[in-house]
C-alpha positions in Angstrom: 24.1 6.1 11.2 26.6 3.5 10.2 29.1 2.3 12.8 32.6 3.9 12.5 34.1 0.6 13.8 34.3 -1.6 16.8 35.8 -1.0 20.2 37.2 -4.4 21.3 37.7 -5.2 24.9 35.8 -5.7 28.2 33.0 -3.1 28.5 33.6 -2.6 32.3 37.0 -0.8 32.1 38.1 2.7 32.7 40.0 2.6 29.5 37.0 1.3 27.6 34.8 4.1 29.0 36.6 6.9 27.3 35.7 6.3 23.6 32.2 5.2 24.5 31.5 8.5 26.5 32.9 10.5 23.5 30.6 8.5 21.2 27.6 9.2 23.5 28.3 12.9 23.7 28.7 13.4 19.9 26.1 10.8 18.7 28.7 8.6 17.0 27.8 5.0 16.3 30.5 2.8 17.9 30.2 -0.9 18.2 31.4 -2.8 21.4 32.1 -6.3 22.4 30.1 -7.2 25.6 31.1 -10.8 25.5 34.9 -10.2 25.4 36.8 -12.4 27.9 39.9 -10.8 29.3 42.8 -13.2 29.6 41.4 -15.4 26.8 40.3 -13.4 23.8 43.2 -11.0 24.0 45.6 -13.9 24.1 44.1 -15.7 21.1 46.5 -16.1 18.1 44.1 -14.2 15.8 44.0 -11.3 18.2 47.7 -11.2 18.7 48.3 -11.3 15.0 46.6 -8.0 14.7 47.5 -6.5 18.0 50.8 -8.0 19.2 50.9 -6.2 22.5 47.7 -8.0 23.7 46.5 -4.8 25.3 42.8 -3.7 25.4 40.8 -1.8 24.3 41.7 -1.8 20.6 39.8 -0.3 17.7 39.0 -1.8 14.3 37.6 0.4 11.6 37.1 0.4 7.9 39.9 -0.4 5.4 41.9 -2.3 8.0 42.4 0.8 10.1 43.2 0.0 13.7 44.3 1.7 16.9 45.6 0.4 20.3 45.7 3.2 22.8 42.5 4.1 24.7 43.0 7.8 24.6 44.0 7.7 20.9 40.8 5.8 20.2 38.8 8.4 22.1 40.4 11.2 20.1 39.7 9.4 16.8 36.1 8.9 17.7 35.8 12.7 18.3 37.5 13.5 15.0 34.8 11.4 13.2 32.1 13.9 14.3 31.5 17.3 12.8 31.0 18.5 16.4 34.4 17.1 17.5 35.9 20.5 18.2 33.5 20.8 21.2 35.6 18.1 22.9 39.0 18.6 21.2 39.1 22.4 21.7 38.0 25.4 19.6 41.3 27.3 19.8 45.0 26.4 19.9 45.1 27.4 23.5 42.2 25.1 24.4 43.6 22.2 22.4 47.0 22.7 24.2 45.4 22.8 27.6 43.3 19.7 26.9 46.4 17.8 25.9 48.2 19.0 29.0 45.5 17.5 31.3 45.4 14.3 29.1 49.1 13.8 29.4 49.0 14.5 33.1 46.4 11.8 33.5 48.2 9.2 31.4 51.9 9.9 32.3 51.8 11.1 35.9 48.5 10.1 37.6 47.8 6.7 36.1 51.2 5.1 36.9 51.0 6.3 40.5 47.4 5.0 40.8 48.4 1.6 39.4 51.4 1.4 41.8 49.2 2.2 44.8 46.1 0.1 44.0 47.1 -2.8 41.7 49.0 -4.7 44.4 45.8 -4.7 46.5 43.8 -6.0 43.6 46.3 -8.8 42.9 47.5 -7.3 39.6 51.0 -6.6 40.9 53.3 -8.0 43.5 53.0 -6.2 46.8 56.4 -4.5 47.7 55.8 -2.2 50.7 58.3 0.5 49.9 57.2 0.7 46.3 53.5 0.9 47.3 54.2 3.5 49.9 56.1 5.7 47.3 53.2 5.2 44.8 50.6 6.2 47.4 52.5 9.3 48.3 52.7 10.2 44.6 49.0 9.4 44.1 47.9 11.7 46.9 50.2 14.4 45.7 48.7 14.3 42.2 45.1 14.3 43.6 46.1 17.3 45.7 47.4 19.1 42.7 44.1 18.4 40.9 42.2 19.5 43.9 44.0 22.9 43.8 43.3 23.2 40.0 39.6 22.6 40.5 39.2 25.1 43.4 37.3 27.5 41.1 36.6 25.4 38.1 33.6 23.2 37.1 35.4 21.8 34.1 39.1 21.5 33.5 39.2 23.6 30.3 36.6 26.3 29.6 33.0 26.1 30.6 32.0 22.7 29.0 33.0 19.1 29.0 36.1 18.4 26.9 38.3 15.5 26.2 40.4 16.5 29.3 37.4 15.8 31.5 36.6 12.5 29.9 40.2 11.2 30.3 40.7 12.5 33.8 37.3 11.4 35.1 37.8 7.8 33.7 41.2 7.7 35.3 39.8 8.7 38.7 37.2 5.9 38.8 39.6 3.4 40.2 40.7 5.6 43.0 37.2 6.5 44.0 36.2 2.8 43.8 39.1 1.2 45.8 41.1 3.9 47.5 39.6 7.3 48.4 37.5 6.8 51.6 34.9 9.2 53.0 37.7 11.0 54.9 39.8 11.3 51.7 36.9 12.6 49.8 36.3 15.2 52.4 40.0 16.2 52.2 39.9 16.5 48.4 36.5 18.0 48.3 37.1 19.9 45.0 38.1 16.7 43.2 35.1 14.9 44.7 32.7 17.6 43.7 34.2 17.5 40.2 34.0 13.7 39.9 30.4 13.6 41.1 29.5 16.3 38.6 31.1 14.4 35.7 29.6 11.0 36.4 26.1 12.5 36.8 26.3 13.7 33.1 23.9 11.4 31.1 26.7 10.5 28.6 28.9 9.4 31.4 26.2 7.7 33.5 25.0 5.6 30.6 28.5 4.1 30.3 29.8 4.0 33.9 26.4 3.2 35.5 25.5 3.8 39.1 28.8 4.5 40.9 29.6 2.9 44.3 32.2 4.9 46.3 34.9 3.3 48.4 33.9 2.7 52.0 37.1 0.9 53.1 40.4 1.1 51.3 41.2 -2.2 49.5 44.1 -3.8 51.3 46.5 -6.3 49.8 46.1 -9.9 50.9 48.7 -11.2 53.3 51.2 -13.5 51.6 50.9 -17.1 52.6 53.6 -18.2 54.9 55.8 -21.0 53.7 56.5 -23.8 56.1 60.1 -24.6 56.5 61.0 -28.2 56.3 63.2 -29.4 59.1 66.2 -31.2 57.9 67.6 -33.7 60.3 71.3 -33.3 60.8 73.3 -36.5 61.2 74.4 -37.0 64.8 78.0 -36.3 65.4 80.1 -38.6 67.5 80.2 -37.1 71.0 83.6 -35.9 72.0 84.8 -35.5 75.5 85.5 -31.8 76.0 86.1 -29.8 79.0 83.2 -27.7 79.9 83.8 -24.0 79.9 82.9 -22.3 83.2 81.1 -19.6 81.4 79.4 -20.1 78.0 79.0 -17.2 75.6 75.4 -16.3 74.9 74.1 -14.7 71.8 73.0 -11.2 72.3 69.2 -10.9 72.3 67.7 -8.0 70.4 66.9 -5.0 72.6 63.2 -4.9 73.4 61.2 -2.4 71.4 60.7 0.7 73.6 57.1 1.2 74.6 55.4 4.5 74.4 55.0 6.3 77.7 51.4 6.9 76.6 50.7 3.1 77.0 51.2 3.5 80.8 48.3 6.0 81.1 45.0 4.9 82.7 42.5 3.4 80.3 40.3 5.9 78.5 36.6 5.8 77.9 37.0 7.2 74.4 39.1 5.0 72.1 40.6 7.4 69.5 39.9 5.1 66.7 36.2 5.3 67.5 36.3 9.0 67.1 38.3 8.8 63.8 35.8 6.3 62.3 32.8 8.5 63.3 34.4 11.6 62.0 35.3 9.9 58.7 31.9 8.4 58.1 29.5 11.2 59.2 28.9 14.9 58.6 31.3 16.9 60.8 28.6 19.4 61.9 26.5 18.6 63.8 26.9 14.8 63.9 30.6 14.2 64.4 31.1 17.1 66.8 28.1 16.1 68.9 29.6 12.7 69.2 33.0 14.1 70.2 31.5 16.4 73.0 29.4 13.6 74.3 32.2 11.1 74.5 35.3 13.2 75.0 37.5 12.0 77.9 39.0 15.2 79.4 41.2 13.1 81.7 42.7 11.0 78.9 43.1 13.6 76.2 43.9 17.3 75.6 43.3 19.8 72.9 46.1 21.9 71.3 45.9 24.9 69.0 48.6 24.7 66.3 50.0 27.7 64.5 52.9 27.8 62.0 55.7 30.2 63.2 56.7 31.4 59.8 53.5 32.3 58.0 55.2 35.4 56.5 57.4 33.1 54.4 54.5 31.2 52.8 53.8 31.8 49.2 51.4 29.8 47.0 48.5 28.1 48.8 49.1 24.8 47.2 52.7 24.8 48.4 51.5 25.6 51.9 49.1 22.7 51.8 52.0 20.4 50.6 54.0 21.6 53.6 51.2 20.4 55.9 51.2 17.1 54.1 55.0 16.7 54.6 54.6 17.5 58.3 51.9 14.9 58.7 54.1 12.3 56.9 56.7 12.8 59.6 54.1 12.3 62.4 53.6 8.7 61.6 54.7 7.6 65.1 51.9 9.6 66.6 49.2 8.1 64.4 47.8 5.9 67.2 47.8 8.8 69.7 46.7 11.9 67.9 44.0 13.4 65.6 44.0 16.9 64.1 43.2 19.2 61.2 45.6 21.8 59.9 44.1 24.3 57.4 45.6 26.6 54.8 43.8 29.9 55.3 43.9 32.9 53.1 45.1 33.4 49.5 48.3 33.1 47.4 51.2 35.1 48.9 49.1 35.9 52.0 48.2 32.7 53.8 48.7 30.9 57.1 48.6 27.4 58.6 46.2 27.1 61.6 44.4 24.2 63.3 43.7 22.0 66.3 44.9 18.6 67.5 43.6 16.1 70.0 46.4 14.2 71.7 46.5 11.4 74.2 47.6 12.7 77.6 48.0 16.2 79.0 51.2 17.1 77.2 52.4 17.0 73.6 53.8 13.5 73.4 57.3 12.6 72.3 55.8 10.9 69.2 54.9 14.4 68.1 57.9 16.4 69.4 60.2 13.9 67.7 59.1 15.0 64.2 61.8 16.9 62.4 59.8 20.1 61.8 57.9 20.1 65.1 59.8 23.3 66.1 58.3 25.1 63.2 54.9 25.0 64.8 53.6 26.7 68.0 51.6 24.2 70.1 49.3 25.9 72.7 47.1 24.0 75.2 43.4 24.8 74.5 40.5 24.7 76.9 37.6 23.0 75.0 35.1 24.1 77.7 35.6 27.8 76.6 32.8 28.6 74.1 35.1 30.5 71.8 37.7 27.8 71.7 35.0 25.1 71.3 33.5 27.0 68.3 37.0 27.2 66.7 37.6 23.5 67.2 34.2 22.7 65.5 34.9 25.0 62.6 38.4 23.8 62.2 37.4 20.1 62.0 34.6 21.1 59.5 37.0 23.3 57.5 34.4 26.0 57.5 32.6 28.4 59.8 32.5 31.9 61.2 35.3 31.4 63.8 38.0 30.6 61.2 40.5 33.4 61.3 40.4 33.6 57.5 38.6 31.8 54.6 39.8 28.2 54.2 41.6 27.4 50.9 42.3 23.8 51.7 43.6 21.6 54.5 44.6 18.1 55.7 43.4 15.7 58.3 45.8 13.7 60.5 44.1 10.5 61.6 
């Protein structure tokens, strides 16, 4: 079969992957440019004469036909096959839903992902407030996708479509640089979906063996500029009467220390537990570690229930409520760990979970959160077998002691 044209750009690129996966699925012959050098070839005068934006990938076909957008190229490749409807949609409803997810990936998800990850990769300047806002958006969009995929294998219908190709390619950056083992556990539906997609032969032959993120890529610390000392000319000394009392500049008030810092040292650093929990199976590995290392003198367990479960509606909104609460617990990050779960179904659900906190009382770092009063915190005896089983199932998000089936949840660590 003759080639329909050439996909120009670096072959290792989430944008480049889209059209190649389409070509693999439909048996379309699409030429590529494995020797393309980013930053050189796309800035050459010949390239810019044809593609003034300098963006890649681009497509060159017969009769001087060309395209510049990666998704547009993928759609065009599908249109060149008699089986293209399998990817583009068989009905008007399927085609509309495929476009919905494609636009979500391009217009909502991708900008948030770029804002959160590009500064760490050196592609953008690191501006902390902007990065934090992008990270919050990114996790929100992944959370929305996690809800959508709760009972779906594919995004549209019961087969791979263009929506799956565009969304999966978009997710590769987050799973490579940002979503750690703990994040993947939190967004288990998205993780299951992504693993299913990249295991498909047409995807795997393009993307290759995928390596998941172990540690979130962090931005490099900016180099400190040395200030040059400018010698001031000496002024002629004047005889002045000394003031009896000289005014002193007010020194900034010392940053208040947490009362928890005055507690006796603990045999179980909380960070050690968080790392073990994030990198191992919850049951039995992580829970066995916790019970073997738990310092009952230095920490306490607390059962947490939302006071207004009768006001909760859609499950995804309940889970977003948990996320908002966790955002306002930032001061407690060093002193607490917990899981809050959304249990039940739409219009009939509840928030339930357990926390480990430093000390024997709920610390001020937690009680200071704006919506703390919306939750009931009850001291829990981890030596009681029923309570111990609930803690294990809560931290695993599954098990017979959960009051109701788990829809989703979030981990505070």
